[in-house]
CHARMM internal coordinates of N, CA and C (Angstrom, degrees):
IC EDIT
DIST 1 N 1 CA 1.4073
DIST 1 CA 1 C 1.4509
ANGL 1 N 1 CA 1 C 110.43
DIST 1 C 2 N 1.3080
ANGL 1 CA 1 C 2 N 124.03
DIHE 1 N 1 CA 1 C 2 N 115.64
DIST 2 N 2 CA 1.4809
ANGL 1 C 2 N 2 CA 127.11
DIHE 1 CA 1 C 2 N 2 CA 175.25
DIST 2 CA 2 C 1.5078
ANGL 2 N 2 CA 2 C 111.76
DIHE 1 C 2 N 2 CA 2 C -75.37
DIST 2 C 3 N 1.3141
ANGL 2 CA 2 C 3 N 112.07
DIHE 2 N 2 CA 2 C 3 N 141.85
DIST 3 N 3 CA 1.4710
ANGL 2 C 3 N 3 CA 114.50
DIHE 2 CA 2 C 3 N 3 CA 177.72
DIST 3 CA 3 C 1.5534
ANGL 3 N 3 CA 3 C 108.13
DIHE 2 C 3 N 3 CA 3 C -153.97
DIST 3 C 4 N 1.3223
ANGL 3 CA 3 C 4 N 110.16
DIHE 3 N 3 CA 3 C 4 N 156.88
DIST 4 N 4 CA 1.5239
ANGL 3 C 4 N 4 CA 117.69
DIHE 3 CA 3 C 4 N 4 CA 179.63
DIST 4 CA 4 C 1.5281
ANGL 4 N 4 CA 4 C 103.38
DIHE 3 C 4 N 4 CA 4 C -113.15
DIST 4 C 5 N 1.3302
ANGL 4 CA 4 C 5 N 114.25
DIHE 4 N 4 CA 4 C 5 N 133.81
DIST 5 N 5 CA 1.5171
ANGL 4 C 5 N 5 CA 122.85
DIHE 4 CA 4 C 5 N 5 CA -177.20
DIST 5 CA 5 C 1.4985
ANGL 5 N 5 CA 5 C 104.99
DIHE 4 C 5 N 5 CA 5 C -120.05
DIST 5 C 6 N 1.3340
ANGL 5 CA 5 C 6 N 115.98
DIHE 5 N 5 CA 5 C 6 N 127.54
DIST 6 N 6 CA 1.5020
ANGL 5 C 6 N 6 CA 123.62
DIHE 5 CA 5 C 6 N 6 CA 177.09
DIST 6 CA 6 C 1.5219
ANGL 6 N 6 CA 6 C 110.36
DIHE 5 C 6 N 6 CA 6 C -120.67
DIST 6 C 7 N 1.2992
ANGL 6 CA 6 C 7 N 117.45
DIHE 6 N 6 CA 6 C 7 N 114.42
DIST 7 N 7 CA 1.4968
ANGL 6 C 7 N 7 CA 124.28
DIHE 6 CA 6 C 7 N 7 CA -179.56
DIST 7 CA 7 C 1.5571
ANGL 7 N 7 CA 7 C 104.77
DIHE 6 C 7 N 7 CA 7 C -84.27
DIST 7 C 8 N 1.2618
ANGL 7 CA 7 C 8 N 114.35
DIHE 7 N 7 CA 7 C 8 N 86.54
DIST 8 N 8 CA 1.5411
ANGL 7 C 8 N 8 CA 120.99
DIHE 7 CA 7 C 8 N 8 CA -172.56
DIST 8 CA 8 C 1.4620
ANGL 8 N 8 CA 8 C 108.54
DIHE 7 C 8 N 8 CA 8 C -66.19
DIST 8 C 9 N 1.3239
ANGL 8 CA 8 C 9 N 121.06
DIHE 8 N 8 CA 8 C 9 N -25.88
DIST 9 N 9 CA 1.5161
ANGL 8 C 9 N 9 CA 121.78
DIHE 8 CA 8 C 9 N 9 CA 178.29
DIST 9 CA 9 C 1.5251
ANGL 9 N 9 CA 9 C 112.20
DIHE 8 C 9 N 9 CA 9 C -58.83
DIST 9 C 10 N 1.3003
ANGL 9 CA 9 C 10 N 117.99
DIHE 9 N 9 CA 9 C 10 N -42.24
DIST 10 N 10 CA 1.4527
ANGL 9 C 10 N 10 CA 121.73
DIHE 9 CA 9 C 10 N 10 CA -173.83
DIST 10 CA 10 C 1.5329
ANGL 10 N 10 CA 10 C 110.83
DIHE 9 C 10 N 10 CA 10 C -94.68
DIST 10 C 11 N 1.2920
ANGL 10 CA 10 C 11 N 119.77
DIHE 10 N 10 CA 10 C 11 N -3.83
DIST 11 N 11 CA 1.4639
ANGL 10 C 11 N 11 CA 125.19
DIHE 10 CA 10 C 11 N 11 CA 174.04
DIST 11 CA 11 C 1.5362
ANGL 11 N 11 CA 11 C 111.61
DIHE 10 C 11 N 11 CA 11 C -56.76
DIST 11 C 12 N 1.3348
ANGL 11 CA 11 C 12 N 113.47
DIHE 11 N 11 CA 11 C 12 N 134.79
DIST 12 N 12 CA 1.5165
ANGL 11 C 12 N 12 CA 115.17
DIHE 11 CA 11 C 12 N 12 CA -178.95
DIST 12 CA 12 C 1.5024
ANGL 12 N 12 CA 12 C 108.41
DIHE 11 C 12 N 12 CA 12 C -106.79
DIST 12 C 13 N 1.2956
ANGL 12 CA 12 C 13 N 121.77
DIHE 12 N 12 CA 12 C 13 N 4.31
DIST 13 N 13 CA 1.3922
ANGL 12 C 13 N 13 CA 124.92
DIHE 12 CA 12 C 13 N 13 CA 175.77
DIST 13 CA 13 C 1.5660
ANGL 13 N 13 CA 13 C 116.60
DIHE 12 C 13 N 13 CA 13 C 69.97
DIST 13 C 14 N 1.2892
ANGL 13 CA 13 C 14 N 114.56
DIHE 13 N 13 CA 13 C 14 N 31.49
DIST 14 N 14 CA 1.5283
ANGL 13 C 14 N 14 CA 116.03
DIHE 13 CA 13 C 14 N 14 CA -175.45
DIST 14 CA 14 C 1.5213
ANGL 14 N 14 CA 14 C 111.81
DIHE 13 C 14 N 14 CA 14 C -74.19
DIST 14 C 15 N 1.2951
ANGL 14 CA 14 C 15 N 119.10
DIHE 14 N 14 CA 14 C 15 N -18.95
DIST 15 N 15 CA 1.4791
ANGL 14 C 15 N 15 CA 128.66
DIHE 14 CA 14 C 15 N 15 CA -179.15
DIST 15 CA 15 C 1.5211
ANGL 15 N 15 CA 15 C 115.24
DIHE 14 C 15 N 15 CA 15 C 70.97
DIST 15 C 16 N 1.3262
ANGL 15 CA 15 C 16 N 115.76
DIHE 15 N 15 CA 15 C 16 N 15.19
DIST 16 N 16 CA 1.4997
ANGL 15 C 16 N 16 CA 116.82
DIHE 15 CA 15 C 16 N 16 CA 177.49
DIST 16 CA 16 C 1.5344
ANGL 16 N 16 CA 16 C 109.48
DIHE 15 C 16 N 16 CA 16 C -62.77
DIST 16 C 17 N 1.2462
ANGL 16 CA 16 C 17 N 121.83
DIHE 16 N 16 CA 16 C 17 N -34.42
DIST 17 N 17 CA 1.4551
ANGL 16 C 17 N 17 CA 124.61
DIHE 16 CA 16 C 17 N 17 CA -179.87
DIST 17 CA 17 C 1.5200
ANGL 17 N 17 CA 17 C 108.31
DIHE 16 C 17 N 17 CA 17 C -68.53
DIST 17 C 18 N 1.2664
ANGL 17 CA 17 C 18 N 119.67
DIHE 17 N 17 CA 17 C 18 N -38.27
DIST 18 N 18 CA 1.4964
ANGL 17 C 18 N 18 CA 123.88
DIHE 17 CA 17 C 18 N 18 CA 174.75
DIST 18 CA 18 C 1.4683
ANGL 18 N 18 CA 18 C 113.03
DIHE 17 C 18 N 18 CA 18 C -63.07
DIST 18 C 19 N 1.3050
ANGL 18 CA 18 C 19 N 114.69
DIHE 18 N 18 CA 18 C 19 N -37.36
DIST 19 N 19 CA 1.4690
ANGL 18 C 19 N 19 CA 119.95
DIHE 18 CA 18 C 19 N 19 CA 179.71
DIST 19 CA 19 C 1.5258
ANGL 19 N 19 CA 19 C 112.58
DIHE 18 C 19 N 19 CA 19 C -63.33
DIST 19 C 20 N 1.3462
ANGL 19 CA 19 C 20 N 115.68
DIHE 19 N 19 CA 19 C 20 N -43.38
DIST 20 N 20 CA 1.4589
ANGL 19 C 20 N 20 CA 122.10
DIHE 19 CA 19 C 20 N 20 CA -174.23
DIST 20 CA 20 C 1.4960
ANGL 20 N 20 CA 20 C 113.66
DIHE 19 C 20 N 20 CA 20 C -89.78
DIST 20 C 21 N 1.3325
ANGL 20 CA 20 C 21 N 119.51
DIHE 20 N 20 CA 20 C 21 N -23.86
DIST 21 N 21 CA 1.4853
ANGL 20 C 21 N 21 CA 120.51
DIHE 20 CA 20 C 21 N 21 CA -175.86
DIST 21 CA 21 C 1.5379
ANGL 21 N 21 CA 21 C 110.70
DIHE 20 C 21 N 21 CA 21 C -144.53
DIST 21 C 22 N 1.3670
ANGL 21 CA 21 C 22 N 114.96
DIHE 21 N 21 CA 21 C 22 N 62.50
DIST 22 N 22 CA 1.5381
ANGL 21 C 22 N 22 CA 117.46
DIHE 21 CA 21 C 22 N 22 CA -178.16
DIST 22 CA 22 C 1.5160
ANGL 22 N 22 CA 22 C 111.67
DIHE 21 C 22 N 22 CA 22 C -63.30
DIST 22 C 23 N 1.3139
ANGL 22 CA 22 C 23 N 119.95
DIHE 22 N 22 CA 22 C 23 N -13.74
DIST 23 N 23 CA 1.4849
ANGL 22 C 23 N 23 CA 125.01
DIHE 22 CA 22 C 23 N 23 CA 176.57
DIST 23 CA 23 C 1.5455
ANGL 23 N 23 CA 23 C 110.07
DIHE 22 C 23 N 23 CA 23 C -60.60
DIST 23 C 24 N 1.3509
ANGL 23 CA 23 C 24 N 112.95
DIHE 23 N 23 CA 23 C 24 N -35.73
DIST 24 N 24 CA 1.4054
ANGL 23 C 24 N 24 CA 120.39
DIHE 23 CA 23 C 24 N 24 CA -173.69
DIST 24 CA 24 C 1.4801
ANGL 24 N 24 CA 24 C 116.35
DIHE 23 C 24 N 24 CA 24 C -115.49
DIST 24 C 25 N 1.3397
ANGL 24 CA 24 C 25 N 118.91
DIHE 24 N 24 CA 24 C 25 N -15.27
DIST 25 N 25 CA 1.4623
ANGL 24 C 25 N 25 CA 123.74
DIHE 24 CA 24 C 25 N 25 CA -170.91
DIST 25 CA 25 C 1.5538
ANGL 25 N 25 CA 25 C 109.18
DIHE 24 C 25 N 25 CA 25 C -124.08
DIST 25 C 26 N 1.2914
ANGL 25 CA 25 C 26 N 113.77
DIHE 25 N 25 CA 25 C 26 N 145.17
DIST 26 N 26 CA 1.4605
ANGL 25 C 26 N 26 CA 121.33
DIHE 25 CA 25 C 26 N 26 CA 172.92
DIST 26 CA 26 C 1.4948
ANGL 26 N 26 CA 26 C 108.20
DIHE 25 C 26 N 26 CA 26 C -152.68
DIST 26 C 27 N 1.3406
ANGL 26 CA 26 C 27 N 115.13
DIHE 26 N 26 CA 26 C 27 N 162.83
DIST 27 N 27 CA 1.4440
ANGL 26 C 27 N 27 CA 119.79
DIHE 26 CA 26 C 27 N 27 CA 177.88
DIST 27 CA 27 C 1.5205
ANGL 27 N 27 CA 27 C 108.23
DIHE 26 C 27 N 27 CA 27 C -88.44
DIST 27 C 28 N 1.3393
ANGL 27 CA 27 C 28 N 115.00
DIHE 27 N 27 CA 27 C 28 N 140.30
DIST 28 N 28 CA 1.4768
ANGL 27 C 28 N 28 CA 122.22
DIHE 27 CA 27 C 28 N 28 CA 179.98
DIST 28 CA 28 C 1.5389
ANGL 28 N 28 CA 28 C 104.05
DIHE 27 C 28 N 28 CA 28 C -133.69
DIST 28 C 29 N 1.2558
ANGL 28 CA 28 C 29 N 115.16
DIHE 28 N 28 CA 28 C 29 N 95.48
DIST 29 N 29 CA 1.5025
ANGL 28 C 29 N 29 CA 120.14
DIHE 28 CA 28 C 29 N 29 CA -173.30
DIST 29 CA 29 C 1.4922
ANGL 29 N 29 CA 29 C 108.30
DIHE 28 C 29 N 29 CA 29 C 69.00
DIST 29 C 30 N 1.3162
ANGL 29 CA 29 C 30 N 116.69
DIHE 29 N 29 CA 29 C 30 N -127.93
DIST 30 N 30 CA 1.4768
ANGL 29 C 30 N 30 CA 121.76
DIHE 29 CA 29 C 30 N 30 CA -175.52
DIST 30 CA 30 C 1.5584
ANGL 30 N 30 CA 30 C 112.84
DIHE 29 C 30 N 30 CA 30 C -94.17
DIST 30 C 31 N 1.3122
ANGL 30 CA 30 C 31 N 117.99
DIHE 30 N 30 CA 30 C 31 N 7.09
DIST 31 N 31 CA 1.4541
ANGL 30 C 31 N 31 CA 123.96
DIHE 30 CA 30 C 31 N 31 CA -178.08
DIST 31 CA 31 C 1.4847
ANGL 31 N 31 CA 31 C 113.56
DIHE 30 C 31 N 31 CA 31 C -133.54
DIST 31 C 32 N 1.2808
ANGL 31 CA 31 C 32 N 116.95
DIHE 31 N 31 CA 31 C 32 N 158.00
DIST 32 N 32 CA 1.4601
ANGL 31 C 32 N 32 CA 117.90
DIHE 31 CA 31 C 32 N 32 CA -178.72
DIST 32 CA 32 C 1.5404
ANGL 32 N 32 CA 32 C 105.93
DIHE 31 C 32 N 32 CA 32 C -82.69
DIST 32 C 33 N 1.3539
ANGL 32 CA 32 C 33 N 112.56
DIHE 32 N 32 CA 32 C 33 N 163.86
DIST 33 N 33 CA 1.4569
ANGL 32 C 33 N 33 CA 122.74
DIHE 32 CA 32 C 33 N 33 CA -174.06
DIST 33 CA 33 C 1.5344
ANGL 33 N 33 CA 33 C 108.00
DIHE 32 C 33 N 33 CA 33 C -135.63
DIST 33 C 34 N 1.2495
ANGL 33 CA 33 C 34 N 117.53
DIHE 33 N 33 CA 33 C 34 N 133.36
DIST 34 N 34 CA 1.5039
ANGL 33 C 34 N 34 CA 121.14
DIHE 33 CA 33 C 34 N 34 CA 175.96
DIST 34 CA 34 C 1.5449
ANGL 34 N 34 CA 34 C 107.78
DIHE 33 C 34 N 34 CA 34 C -90.54
DIST 34 C 35 N 1.3172
ANGL 34 CA 34 C 35 N 115.58
DIHE 34 N 34 CA 34 C 35 N 108.20
DIST 35 N 35 CA 1.4485
ANGL 34 C 35 N 35 CA 120.46
DIHE 34 CA 34 C 35 N 35 CA -177.55
DIST 35 CA 35 C 1.4726
ANGL 35 N 35 CA 35 C 114.68
DIHE 34 C 35 N 35 CA 35 C -56.30
DIST 35 C 36 N 1.2960
ANGL 35 CA 35 C 36 N 116.57
DIHE 35 N 35 CA 35 C 36 N 131.82
DIST 36 N 36 CA 1.4358
ANGL 35 C 36 N 36 CA 123.49
DIHE 35 CA 35 C 36 N 36 CA 173.63
DIST 36 CA 36 C 1.5477
ANGL 36 N 36 CA 36 C 112.98
DIHE 35 C 36 N 36 CA 36 C 79.67
DIST 36 C 37 N 1.3150
ANGL 36 CA 36 C 37 N 114.75
DIHE 36 N 36 CA 36 C 37 N 12.63
DIST 37 N 37 CA 1.4609
ANGL 36 C 37 N 37 CA 119.67
DIHE 36 CA 36 C 37 N 37 CA -177.55
DIST 37 CA 37 C 1.5350
ANGL 37 N 37 CA 37 C 110.76
DIHE 36 C 37 N 37 CA 37 C -86.81
DIST 37 C 38 N 1.3246
ANGL 37 CA 37 C 38 N 111.43
DIHE 37 N 37 CA 37 C 38 N 161.50
DIST 38 N 38 CA 1.4461
ANGL 37 C 38 N 38 CA 119.97
DIHE 37 CA 37 C 38 N 38 CA 174.69
DIST 38 CA 38 C 1.5658
ANGL 38 N 38 CA 38 C 106.90
DIHE 37 C 38 N 38 CA 38 C -107.99
DIST 38 C 39 N 1.3342
ANGL 38 CA 38 C 39 N 115.71
DIHE 38 N 38 CA 38 C 39 N 145.43
DIST 39 N 39 CA 1.3799
ANGL 38 C 39 N 39 CA 120.08
DIHE 38 CA 38 C 39 N 39 CA -179.02
DIST 39 CA 39 C 1.5589
ANGL 39 N 39 CA 39 C 110.90
DIHE 38 C 39 N 39 CA 39 C -87.82
DIST 39 C 40 N 1.3474
ANGL 39 CA 39 C 40 N 114.79
DIHE 39 N 39 CA 39 C 40 N 130.20
DIST 40 N 40 CA 1.4873
ANGL 39 C 40 N 40 CA 120.76
DIHE 39 CA 39 C 40 N 40 CA -176.39
DIST 40 CA 40 C 1.5762
ANGL 40 N 40 CA 40 C 102.12
DIHE 39 C 40 N 40 CA 40 C -126.01
DIST 40 C 41 N 1.3273
ANGL 40 CA 40 C 41 N 117.39
DIHE 40 N 40 CA 40 C 41 N 97.74
DIST 41 N 41 CA 1.4411
ANGL 40 C 41 N 41 CA 121.32
DIHE 40 CA 40 C 41 N 41 CA -175.09
DIST 41 CA 41 C 1.5076
ANGL 41 N 41 CA 41 C 111.61
DIHE 40 C 41 N 41 CA 41 C 55.35
DIST 41 C 42 N 1.3338
ANGL 41 CA 41 C 42 N 120.66
DIHE 41 N 41 CA 41 C 42 N -110.14
DIST 42 N 42 CA 1.4863
ANGL 41 C 42 N 42 CA 121.63
DIHE 41 CA 41 C 42 N 42 CA -179.11
DIST 42 CA 42 C 1.5338
ANGL 42 N 42 CA 42 C 111.06
DIHE 41 C 42 N 42 CA 42 C -97.82
DIST 42 C 43 N 1.3019
ANGL 42 CA 42 C 43 N 117.18
DIHE 42 N 42 CA 42 C 43 N 3.05
DIST 43 N 43 CA 1.4358
ANGL 42 C 43 N 43 CA 119.31
DIHE 42 CA 42 C 43 N 43 CA -175.61
DIST 43 CA 43 C 1.5331
ANGL 43 N 43 CA 43 C 113.28
DIHE 42 C 43 N 43 CA 43 C -118.02
DIST 43 C 44 N 1.3547
ANGL 43 CA 43 C 44 N 110.68
DIHE 43 N 43 CA 43 C 44 N 156.04
DIST 44 N 44 CA 1.4679
ANGL 43 C 44 N 44 CA 116.61
DIHE 43 CA 43 C 44 N 44 CA 174.39
DIST 44 CA 44 C 1.4905
ANGL 44 N 44 CA 44 C 108.15
DIHE 43 C 44 N 44 CA 44 C -103.96
DIST 44 C 45 N 1.2640
ANGL 44 CA 44 C 45 N 121.35
DIHE 44 N 44 CA 44 C 45 N 140.81
DIST 45 N 45 CA 1.4615
ANGL 44 C 45 N 45 CA 124.10
DIHE 44 CA 44 C 45 N 45 CA -177.10
DIST 45 CA 45 C 1.5370
ANGL 45 N 45 CA 45 C 110.78
DIHE 44 C 45 N 45 CA 45 C -133.17
DIST 45 C 46 N 1.3391
ANGL 45 CA 45 C 46 N 113.74
DIHE 45 N 45 CA 45 C 46 N 127.30
DIST 46 N 46 CA 1.4482
ANGL 45 C 46 N 46 CA 116.43
DIHE 45 CA 45 C 46 N 46 CA 179.57
DIST 46 CA 46 C 1.5030
ANGL 46 N 46 CA 46 C 107.17
DIHE 45 C 46 N 46 CA 46 C -121.73
DIST 46 C 47 N 1.2871
ANGL 46 CA 46 C 47 N 120.63
DIHE 46 N 46 CA 46 C 47 N 120.12
DIST 47 N 47 CA 1.4164
ANGL 46 C 47 N 47 CA 126.93
DIHE 46 CA 46 C 47 N 47 CA 179.21
DIST 47 CA 47 C 1.4984
ANGL 47 N 47 CA 47 C 108.75
DIHE 46 C 47 N 47 CA 47 C -82.82
DIST 47 C 48 N 1.3023
ANGL 47 CA 47 C 48 N 119.67
DIHE 47 N 47 CA 47 C 48 N 119.64
DIST 48 N 48 CA 1.5132
ANGL 47 C 48 N 48 CA 124.38
DIHE 47 CA 47 C 48 N 48 CA 177.95
DIST 48 CA 48 C 1.4986
ANGL 48 N 48 CA 48 C 110.48
DIHE 47 C 48 N 48 CA 48 C -90.05
DIST 48 C 49 N 1.2794
ANGL 48 CA 48 C 49 N 119.36
DIHE 48 N 48 CA 48 C 49 N -6.36
DIST 49 N 49 CA 1.4967
ANGL 48 C 49 N 49 CA 121.84
DIHE 48 CA 48 C 49 N 49 CA 175.00
DIST 49 CA 49 C 1.5599
ANGL 49 N 49 CA 49 C 110.80
DIHE 48 C 49 N 49 CA 49 C 97.32
DIST 49 C 50 N 1.3029
ANGL 49 CA 49 C 50 N 114.65
DIHE 49 N 49 CA 49 C 50 N -178.18
DIST 50 N 50 CA 1.4854
ANGL 49 C 50 N 50 CA 121.21
DIHE 49 CA 49 C 50 N 50 CA -177.23
DIST 50 CA 50 C 1.5124
ANGL 50 N 50 CA 50 C 110.58
DIHE 49 C 50 N 50 CA 50 C -74.64
DIST 50 C 51 N 1.3753
ANGL 50 CA 50 C 51 N 115.81
DIHE 50 N 50 CA 50 C 51 N -35.17
DIST 51 N 51 CA 1.4622
ANGL 50 C 51 N 51 CA 118.32
DIHE 50 CA 50 C 51 N 51 CA -178.08
DIST 51 CA 51 C 1.5203
ANGL 51 N 51 CA 51 C 112.11
DIHE 50 C 51 N 51 CA 51 C -127.31
DIST 51 C 52 N 1.3110
ANGL 51 CA 51 C 52 N 115.84
DIHE 51 N 51 CA 51 C 52 N 68.68
DIST 52 N 52 CA 1.4650
ANGL 51 C 52 N 52 CA 115.64
DIHE 51 CA 51 C 52 N 52 CA -179.19
DIST 52 CA 52 C 1.4816
ANGL 52 N 52 CA 52 C 114.11
DIHE 51 C 52 N 52 CA 52 C -66.53
DIST 52 C 53 N 1.3227
ANGL 52 CA 52 C 53 N 117.96
DIHE 52 N 52 CA 52 C 53 N 156.88
DIST 53 N 53 CA 1.4628
ANGL 52 C 53 N 53 CA 116.35
DIHE 52 CA 52 C 53 N 53 CA -179.59
DIST 53 CA 53 C 1.5208
ANGL 53 N 53 CA 53 C 109.41
DIHE 52 C 53 N 53 CA 53 C -74.19
DIST 53 C 54 N 1.2759
ANGL 53 CA 53 C 54 N 115.89
DIHE 53 N 53 CA 53 C 54 N 157.33
DIST 54 N 54 CA 1.4820
ANGL 53 C 54 N 54 CA 123.90
DIHE 53 CA 53 C 54 N 54 CA -177.67
DIST 54 CA 54 C 1.5270
ANGL 54 N 54 CA 54 C 106.50
DIHE 53 C 54 N 54 CA 54 C -62.04
DIST 54 C 55 N 1.2958
ANGL 54 CA 54 C 55 N 117.50
DIHE 54 N 54 CA 54 C 55 N -40.22
DIST 55 N 55 CA 1.4617
ANGL 54 C 55 N 55 CA 123.37
DIHE 54 CA 54 C 55 N 55 CA -178.69
DIST 55 CA 55 C 1.5914
ANGL 55 N 55 CA 55 C 109.46
DIHE 54 C 55 N 55 CA 55 C -60.24
DIST 55 C 56 N 1.2606
ANGL 55 CA 55 C 56 N 114.96
DIHE 55 N 55 CA 55 C 56 N -48.82
DIST 56 N 56 CA 1.5224
ANGL 55 C 56 N 56 CA 121.12
DIHE 55 CA 55 C 56 N 56 CA -178.94
DIST 56 CA 56 C 1.5395
ANGL 56 N 56 CA 56 C 108.53
DIHE 55 C 56 N 56 CA 56 C -60.85
DIST 56 C 57 N 1.2933
ANGL 56 CA 56 C 57 N 115.57
DIHE 56 N 56 CA 56 C 57 N -44.79
DIST 57 N 57 CA 1.4528
ANGL 56 C 57 N 57 CA 117.99
DIHE 56 CA 56 C 57 N 57 CA 179.58
DIST 57 CA 57 C 1.5152
ANGL 57 N 57 CA 57 C 111.93
DIHE 56 C 57 N 57 CA 57 C -61.78
DIST 57 C 58 N 1.4248
ANGL 57 CA 57 C 58 N 113.80
DIHE 57 N 57 CA 57 C 58 N -48.79
DIST 58 N 58 CA 1.5095
ANGL 57 C 58 N 58 CA 120.00
DIHE 57 CA 57 C 58 N 58 CA -177.71
DIST 58 CA 58 C 1.5138
ANGL 58 N 58 CA 58 C 109.91
DIHE 57 C 58 N 58 CA 58 C -58.35
DIST 58 C 59 N 1.3454
ANGL 58 CA 58 C 59 N 117.11
DIHE 58 N 58 CA 58 C 59 N -49.48
DIST 59 N 59 CA 1.4374
ANGL 58 C 59 N 59 CA 121.67
DIHE 58 CA 58 C 59 N 59 CA -179.50
DIST 59 CA 59 C 1.5208
ANGL 59 N 59 CA 59 C 111.41
DIHE 58 C 59 N 59 CA 59 C -51.72
DIST 59 C 60 N 1.2534
ANGL 59 CA 59 C 60 N 117.57
DIHE 59 N 59 CA 59 C 60 N -50.42
DIST 60 N 60 CA 1.4747
ANGL 59 C 60 N 60 CA 122.47
DIHE 59 CA 59 C 60 N 60 CA -177.85
DIST 60 CA 60 C 1.5040
ANGL 60 N 60 CA 60 C 111.74
DIHE 59 C 60 N 60 CA 60 C -70.91
DIST 60 C 61 N 1.3304
ANGL 60 CA 60 C 61 N 119.81
DIHE 60 N 60 CA 60 C 61 N -36.06
DIST 61 N 61 CA 1.5116
ANGL 60 C 61 N 61 CA 122.71
DIHE 60 CA 60 C 61 N 61 CA 173.14
DIST 61 CA 61 C 1.5482
ANGL 61 N 61 CA 61 C 109.48
DIHE 60 C 61 N 61 CA 61 C -60.28
DIST 61 C 62 N 1.3698
ANGL 61 CA 61 C 62 N 115.30
DIHE 61 N 61 CA 61 C 62 N -42.18
DIST 62 N 62 CA 1.4650
ANGL 61 C 62 N 62 CA 117.64
DIHE 61 CA 61 C 62 N 62 CA 178.40
DIST 62 CA 62 C 1.4521
ANGL 62 N 62 CA 62 C 111.01
DIHE 61 C 62 N 62 CA 62 C -66.11
DIST 62 C 63 N 1.3667
ANGL 62 CA 62 C 63 N 120.69
DIHE 62 N 62 CA 62 C 63 N -37.89
DIST 63 N 63 CA 1.4184
ANGL 62 C 63 N 63 CA 119.94
DIHE 62 CA 62 C 63 N 63 CA 178.66
DIST 63 CA 63 C 1.4907
ANGL 63 N 63 CA 63 C 111.41
DIHE 62 C 63 N 63 CA 63 C -65.19
DIST 63 C 64 N 1.3399
ANGL 63 CA 63 C 64 N 119.53
DIHE 63 N 63 CA 63 C 64 N -38.51
DIST 64 N 64 CA 1.4271
ANGL 63 C 64 N 64 CA 122.40
DIHE 63 CA 63 C 64 N 64 CA 176.80
DIST 64 CA 64 C 1.5832
ANGL 64 N 64 CA 64 C 108.43
DIHE 63 C 64 N 64 CA 64 C -65.90
DIST 64 C 65 N 1.2462
ANGL 64 CA 64 C 65 N 119.20
DIHE 64 N 64 CA 64 C 65 N -43.08
DIST 65 N 65 CA 1.4005
ANGL 64 C 65 N 65 CA 122.73
DIHE 64 CA 64 C 65 N 65 CA -178.03
DIST 65 CA 65 C 1.5662
ANGL 65 N 65 CA 65 C 113.79
DIHE 64 C 65 N 65 CA 65 C -58.42
DIST 65 C 66 N 1.3106
ANGL 65 CA 65 C 66 N 115.08
DIHE 65 N 65 CA 65 C 66 N -38.22
DIST 66 N 66 CA 1.4931
ANGL 65 C 66 N 66 CA 121.10
DIHE 65 CA 65 C 66 N 66 CA -179.06
DIST 66 CA 66 C 1.4739
ANGL 66 N 66 CA 66 C 116.09
DIHE 65 C 66 N 66 CA 66 C -83.69
DIST 66 C 67 N 1.3207
ANGL 66 CA 66 C 67 N 116.16
DIHE 66 N 66 CA 66 C 67 N -12.44
DIST 67 N 67 CA 1.4719
ANGL 66 C 67 N 67 CA 119.56
DIHE 66 CA 66 C 67 N 67 CA -179.17
DIST 67 CA 67 C 1.5063
ANGL 67 N 67 CA 67 C 111.03
DIHE 66 C 67 N 67 CA 67 C -68.79
DIST 67 C 68 N 1.3800
ANGL 67 CA 67 C 68 N 117.36
DIHE 67 N 67 CA 67 C 68 N 121.92
DIST 68 N 68 CA 1.4683
ANGL 67 C 68 N 68 CA 119.56
DIHE 67 CA 67 C 68 N 68 CA -174.61
DIST 68 CA 68 C 1.5620
ANGL 68 N 68 CA 68 C 113.06
DIHE 67 C 68 N 68 CA 68 C -75.83
DIST 68 C 69 N 1.3687
ANGL 68 CA 68 C 69 N 117.62
DIHE 68 N 68 CA 68 C 69 N -12.39
DIST 69 N 69 CA 1.4824
ANGL 68 C 69 N 69 CA 120.38
DIHE 68 CA 68 C 69 N 69 CA -179.75
DIST 69 CA 69 C 1.5542
ANGL 69 N 69 CA 69 C 111.74
DIHE 68 C 69 N 69 CA 69 C -114.61
DIST 69 C 70 N 1.3810
ANGL 69 CA 69 C 70 N 115.80
DIHE 69 N 69 CA 69 C 70 N 6.66
DIST 70 N 70 CA 1.4562
ANGL 69 C 70 N 70 CA 119.09
DIHE 69 CA 69 C 70 N 70 CA 177.70
DIST 70 CA 70 C 1.5133
ANGL 70 N 70 CA 70 C 114.66
DIHE 69 C 70 N 70 CA 70 C 53.18
DIST 70 C 71 N 1.3669
ANGL 70 CA 70 C 71 N 116.99
DIHE 70 N 70 CA 70 C 71 N 45.38
DIST 71 N 71 CA 1.4441
ANGL 70 C 71 N 71 CA 119.81
DIHE 70 CA 70 C 71 N 71 CA 175.81
DIST 71 CA 71 C 1.3900
ANGL 71 N 71 CA 71 C 114.49
DIHE 70 C 71 N 71 CA 71 C -91.75
DIST 71 C 72 N 1.3055
ANGL 71 CA 71 C 72 N 123.96
DIHE 71 N 71 CA 71 C 72 N 1.91
DIST 72 N 72 CA 1.3913
ANGL 71 C 72 N 72 CA 129.60
DIHE 71 CA 71 C 72 N 72 CA -178.15
DIST 72 CA 72 C 1.5029
ANGL 72 N 72 CA 72 C 111.80
DIHE 71 C 72 N 72 CA 72 C -115.19
DIST 72 C 73 N 1.3460
ANGL 72 CA 72 C 73 N 121.51
DIHE 72 N 72 CA 72 C 73 N 130.22
DIST 73 N 73 CA 1.4191
ANGL 72 C 73 N 73 CA 123.23
DIHE 72 CA 72 C 73 N 73 CA 175.83
DIST 73 CA 73 C 1.5404
ANGL 73 N 73 CA 73 C 109.96
DIHE 72 C 73 N 73 CA 73 C -133.75
DIST 73 C 74 N 1.3122
ANGL 73 CA 73 C 74 N 119.40
DIHE 73 N 73 CA 73 C 74 N 147.60
DIST 74 N 74 CA 1.4572
ANGL 73 C 74 N 74 CA 123.85
DIHE 73 CA 73 C 74 N 74 CA -179.73
DIST 74 CA 74 C 1.5324
ANGL 74 N 74 CA 74 C 101.22
DIHE 73 C 74 N 74 CA 74 C -122.20
DIST 74 C 75 N 1.3978
ANGL 74 CA 74 C 75 N 110.85
DIHE 74 N 74 CA 74 C 75 N 119.38
DIST 75 N 75 CA 1.4510
ANGL 74 C 75 N 75 CA 120.68
DIHE 74 CA 74 C 75 N 75 CA -177.31
DIST 75 CA 75 C 1.6003
ANGL 75 N 75 CA 75 C 105.94
DIHE 74 C 75 N 75 CA 75 C -107.41
DIST 75 C 76 N 1.3452
ANGL 75 CA 75 C 76 N 115.37
DIHE 75 N 75 CA 75 C 76 N 134.56
DIST 76 N 76 CA 1.4630
ANGL 75 C 76 N 76 CA 118.03
DIHE 75 CA 75 C 76 N 76 CA 177.46
DIST 76 CA 76 C 1.4724
ANGL 76 N 76 CA 76 C 110.50
DIHE 75 C 76 N 76 CA 76 C -103.41
END
COOR INIT
IC SEED 1 N 1 CA 1 C
IC BUILD
């Protein structure tokens, strides 16, 4: 099951993820927010399912790549 994990506690709110993947990311106050995610302690988790589209994976991988504090991970 593919999922996106956002460690909101270390997020600095630079909005780089929002710039590259607005389909999944938005600003919520001073930090970014993973749309449709569930909170898991200090993290937000969005399950993309067993067979996520290549576009959805790519968008979130790009969001993770541009994050200056590496608070986004994409797990397959």
